[in-house]
C-alpha positions in Angstrom: -21.3 18.7 15.2 -19.5 16.2 17.3 -19.8 12.4 17.5 -20.0 11.0 21.1 -18.7 7.6 22.0 -22.3 6.5 22.6 -23.3 7.5 19.1 -20.3 5.7 17.7 -21.1 2.5 19.5 -24.8 2.8 18.5 -23.8 3.1 14.9 -21.7 -0.1 15.1 -24.7 -1.9 16.6 -26.9 -0.7 13.7 -24.3 -1.3 11.0 -22.0 -4.2 11.7 -20.0 -3.4 8.6 -18.9 -0.2 10.4 -17.1 -2.3 12.9 -15.2 -4.0 10.1 -14.3 -0.5 8.8 -13.1 0.6 12.2 -11.0 -2.5 12.7 -9.5 -2.0 9.2 -8.9 1.7 9.8 -7.1 0.9 13.0 -5.1 -1.7 11.0 -4.1 1.1 8.5 -3.0 3.3 11.5 -0.9 0.4 12.8 0.8 0.1 9.4 1.3 3.9 9.3 2.9 3.6 12.7 5.2 0.9 11.4 6.1 2.6 8.1 5.6 6.4 8.5 6.0 7.3 12.1 9.6 5.9 12.4 10.7 8.6 9.9 10.2 11.1 12.7 12.8 9.5 14.9 15.1 7.8 12.3 17.8 10.4 12.3 18.1 10.7 16.1 18.6 6.9 16.3 21.1 6.8 13.5 23.3 9.5 15.1 23.0 7.6 18.4 21.4 10.6 20.1 18.8 8.2 21.5 18.4 4.4 21.7 15.7 2.9 19.4 13.4 1.9 22.3 13.5 5.4 24.0 13.0 7.1 20.6 10.0 4.9 19.9 8.5 5.7 23.3 9.1 9.4 22.7 7.5 9.2 19.3 4.4 7.6 20.7 4.0 10.3 23.3 4.5 13.2 21.0 2.3 11.7 18.3 -0.5 11.7 20.9 0.2 15.3 21.8 0.4 16.3 18.2 -2.9 14.8 17.3 -4.7 16.5 20.2 -3.1 19.9 20.0 -3.3 20.4 16.3 -6.8 19.0 16.1 -7.9 21.5 18.8 -6.2 24.4 16.8 -6.8 23.5 13.2 -8.7 20.5 11.6 -8.2 21.5 8.0 -6.2 18.4 7.1 -8.9 16.1 8.5 -11.6 18.1 6.7 -9.7 17.8 3.4 -9.6 14.0 3.7 -13.2 13.9 4.9 -14.4 15.8 1.8 -12.1 14.3 -0.8 -14.5 11.6 -2.0 -18.2 11.1 -2.1 -19.4 7.5 -1.8 -23.0 8.3 -2.7 -26.3 7.9 -0.8 -26.5 4.1 -0.5 -25.2 3.4 3.0 -24.5 -0.3 2.5 -22.7 0.2 -0.8 -20.7 3.1 0.7 -19.6 1.2 3.7 -18.5 -1.8 1.7 -16.5 0.5 -0.6 -14.8 2.0 2.4 -13.9 -1.4 3.7 -12.4 -2.3 0.4 -10.3 0.9 0.4 -9.0 0.1 3.9 -7.9 -3.4 2.8 -6.1 -2.0 -0.2 -4.2 0.5 2.0 -3.1 -2.2 4.4 -2.1 -4.5 1.6 0.1 -1.9 -0.1 1.6 -0.7 3.2 2.6 -4.2 4.3 4.0 -4.9 0.9 6.3 -1.8 1.1 7.2 -2.6 4.8 8.2 -6.1 3.9 10.9 -4.7 1.6 11.9 -2.0 4.1 10.8 0.9 1.9 9.2 3.8 3.7 6.2 4.3 1.5 3.7 7.0 2.2 0.6 5.8 4.0 -0.9 9.3 3.4 -0.8 8.7 -0.3 -2.0 5.1 0.1 -5.0 6.4 2.0 -5.8 9.0 -0.6 -5.4 6.5 -3.5 -7.3 3.7 -1.8 -10.4 5.8 -1.0 -10.3 7.5 -4.4 -10.1 4.1 -6.2 -13.0 2.8 -4.2 -15.1 5.9 -4.8 -14.5 5.7 -8.6 -15.5 2.0 -8.6 -18.7 2.7 -6.7 -19.7 5.8 -8.7 -18.7 4.4 -12.0 -16.5 7.4 -12.8 -14.7 10.4 -11.3 -17.9 12.0 -10.1 -17.2 10.7 -6.7 -13.9 12.6 -6.5 -13.8 16.2 -5.2 -11.3 17.9 -7.5 -11.0 21.0 -5.3 -9.7 18.8 -2.4 -7.7 16.5 -4.6 -5.6 19.3 -6.0 -4.4 20.0 -2.5 -2.7 16.5 -2.7 -0.7 17.7 -5.7 0.3 20.9 -3.9 1.3 18.9 -0.9 3.4 16.5 -3.1 5.4 19.5 -4.5 5.7 21.1 -1.1 6.9 18.0 0.7 9.4 17.1 -2.0 10.8 20.4 -3.2 10.5 22.5 0.0 11.7 19.6 2.1 14.9 19.2 0.1 15.6 23.0 0.0 14.8 23.4 3.7 17.2 20.6 4.6 19.9 22.1 2.4 19.5 25.7 3.8 19.2 24.6 7.4 22.4 22.6 7.2 24.2 25.5 5.6 22.9 27.9 8.2 23.9 25.6 11.1 27.4 24.9 9.6 27.9 28.7 9.2 26.7 29.5 12.7 29.0 27.0 14.3 32.1 27.6 12.0 34.2 28.8 15.0 32.9 26.2 17.5 35.0 23.2 18.3 33.4 20.2 16.6 33.8 17.8 19.6 32.3 20.3 22.0 29.3 20.8 19.7 28.4 17.1 19.6 26.8 17.0 23.0 24.8 20.2 22.2 23.5 18.8 18.9 22.6 15.4 20.5 20.3 17.2 22.9 19.1 19.6 20.2 18.3 16.6 17.9 16.2 14.9 20.6 14.1 18.1 20.7 13.9 18.3 17.0 12.9 14.7 16.7 10.2 15.3 19.3 9.0 18.1 17.1 8.9 15.8 14.1 6.9 13.2 16.1 4.5 16.0 17.1 4.0 17.1 13.5 3.6 13.5 12.3 0.7 13.1 14.8 -0.7 16.5 13.7 -0.7 15.5 10.0 -1.3 11.7 9.8 -3.4 11.5 12.9 -5.9 13.9 11.4 -6.0 12.0 8.1 -7.1 8.8 9.7 -9.6 10.5 11.9 -11.0 12.0 8.7 -11.6 8.5 7.2 -12.9 7.2 10.5 -15.3 10.0 10.8 -16.4 9.5 7.2 -17.4 5.9 8.0 -19.4 7.1 11.0 -21.2 9.8 9.1 -22.1 7.4 6.3 -23.5 4.9 8.7 -25.6 7.5 10.7 -27.0 9.0 7.5 -25.8 12.5 8.4 -24.7 15.1 5.8 -21.1 14.9 4.7 -21.1 18.7 4.4 -21.7 19.3 8.1 -19.1 21.0 10.2 -17.3 18.4 12.3 -15.7 18.5 15.7 -13.4 15.6 16.3 -13.9 14.0 19.8 -11.2 13.5 22.3 -11.8 9.7 22.4 -11.1 9.5 18.7 -7.8 11.4 19.0 -6.6 9.2 21.8 -7.6 6.0 20.0 -5.8 6.9 16.8 -2.6 8.1 18.4 -2.3 5.1 20.8 -2.8 2.6 17.9 -0.2 4.6 15.8 2.3 4.3 18.7 1.7 0.6 18.8 2.5 0.2 15.1 5.8 2.1 15.6 6.7 -0.2 18.5 6.0 -3.3 16.4 7.7 -2.4 13.1 9.6 0.8 13.4 13.1 -0.4 13.5 13.2 -1.7 9.9 12.2 1.7 8.5 14.6 3.6 10.9 17.4 1.7 9.3 16.3 2.5 5.7 15.8 6.2 6.3 18.3 7.1 9.0 21.2 4.8 8.1 21.1 3.6 4.5 20.3 6.7 2.5 22.8 9.3 4.0 25.4 8.9 6.8 24.5 11.7 9.1 26.4 13.5 11.9 24.5 14.9 14.8 24.2 18.5 13.5 23.0 17.1 10.2 20.3 15.0 11.9 19.2 18.0 13.8 19.0 20.1 10.6 16.9 17.4 8.8 14.5 17.1 11.7 14.1 20.9 12.1 13.6 21.4 8.3 11.1 18.6 8.0 9.1 19.7 11.1 8.9 23.3 9.6 7.5 22.0 6.3 4.9 19.8 8.1 3.8 22.7 10.3 3.4 24.9 7.3 1.3 22.3 5.4 -0.8 21.5 8.4 -1.8 25.1 9.0 -2.7 25.5 5.3 -4.7 22.2 5.1 -2.4 20.4 2.7 -2.3 16.6 3.3 1.4 15.9 2.8 3.5 12.8 3.4 5.7 12.7 6.5 7.9 10.2 4.6 8.2 12.5 1.6 9.1 15.5 3.7 11.6 13.8 6.0 13.4 11.8 3.3 13.6 14.9 1.1 15.0 16.9 4.0 17.6 14.2 4.6 18.6 14.2 0.9 18.9 18.0 1.1 21.2 17.7 4.1 23.4 15.2 2.4 23.5 17.3 -0.8 24.6 20.4 1.1 28.0 18.8 1.5 28.2 17.1 -1.9 25.7 15.2 -4.1 27.7 12.0 -3.8 27.0 12.0 0.0 23.5 10.8 -0.8 22.9 7.1 -1.6 20.8 7.8 -4.7 20.0 4.1 -5.3 18.1 4.1 -2.0 16.5 7.4 -2.8 15.5 6.1 -6.3 13.8 3.1 -4.7 11.8 5.4 -2.4 10.8 7.7 -5.3 9.7 4.7 -7.4 7.5 3.5 -4.6 5.9 6.9 -4.2 5.3 7.1 -8.0 3.7 3.7 -7.9 1.5 4.3 -4.8 -1.2 6.3 -6.4 -2.0 4.1 -9.4 -1.3 0.8 -7.7 -3.1 1.4 -4.4 -5.9 3.2 -6.3 -6.3 0.2 -8.7 -6.3 -2.2 -5.7 -9.0 -0.2 -4.1 -11.0 -0.1 -7.3 -10.8 -3.9 -7.9 -11.5 -4.8 -4.3 -14.6 -2.6 -4.3 -15.9 -4.3 -7.4 -15.2 -7.8 -5.8 -16.7 -6.9 -2.4 -19.8 -5.5 -4.0 -20.3 -8.6 -6.2 -19.8 -11.0 -3.4 -21.6 -9.3 -0.6 -24.6 -7.9 -2.4 
């Protein structure tokens, strides 16, 4: 089953609250573009392989390509998000709860962005809709445990495998180039890093673009009264809309996160930036093909820490890393609680 643009517009006309959800969902995507997408290009900017403006433009283009190509090949990540919660059978209640979840996600993302901490919009999304579903259903009956466990798997994969992959890739690159003149290798790795950063941007679109299409589709399905268990085909207009808005967010707020991830946490050389991008892109590809909703932020920062640790542990600014980890730890309970409270407030005020 696919949702045409005409069906989408008709649903908005019939349920004005859906328009609010769409606007908020696009707001969440903008925040993702400002806080998550810059991770894909942070290292190639910090090593001066690309200027920030060119890197941001490249990220926007490859995010678009990643959303379209991966969605045509495999929609398992979007399906996981789509099936993660059940808002029940009352259309108005469900749409109000979704609106509250979107507000919670935006609030938490802007809070983290303000302090320059690259929080995970993926985890904010999952926490926000879960908190809203619990508030609406009065318990955890609205949570699909089989889908939620994939989040835990993804958390372990993005953190553990990202670190190990970054460590191993750096060691392998260093060993392969042990007899190569360092200054002659810089030009090669600058070009290689641009390619690896493009791959990271592609995989960010493949992962995060699908997540937000999943929530957008959930709102449309609720408003049209169709079964949430139906097989979905995500339309091209939705892919383009999500990726363009994500690129806009990167252009607006990306430079602040680029500094935190690419410059403050580890001082990287060109071959190290290449290694981090290559390792993180591999982890994202693996998780996308297996349907695990992982955090681009988690994966990239873990890979960077692995790269730094491959030389010595003191090469990593662990205070910056600790701030990021603390934010990740707080995201699930805080954003979930905000989604829960806002759902209760919205239902009390609007109904």
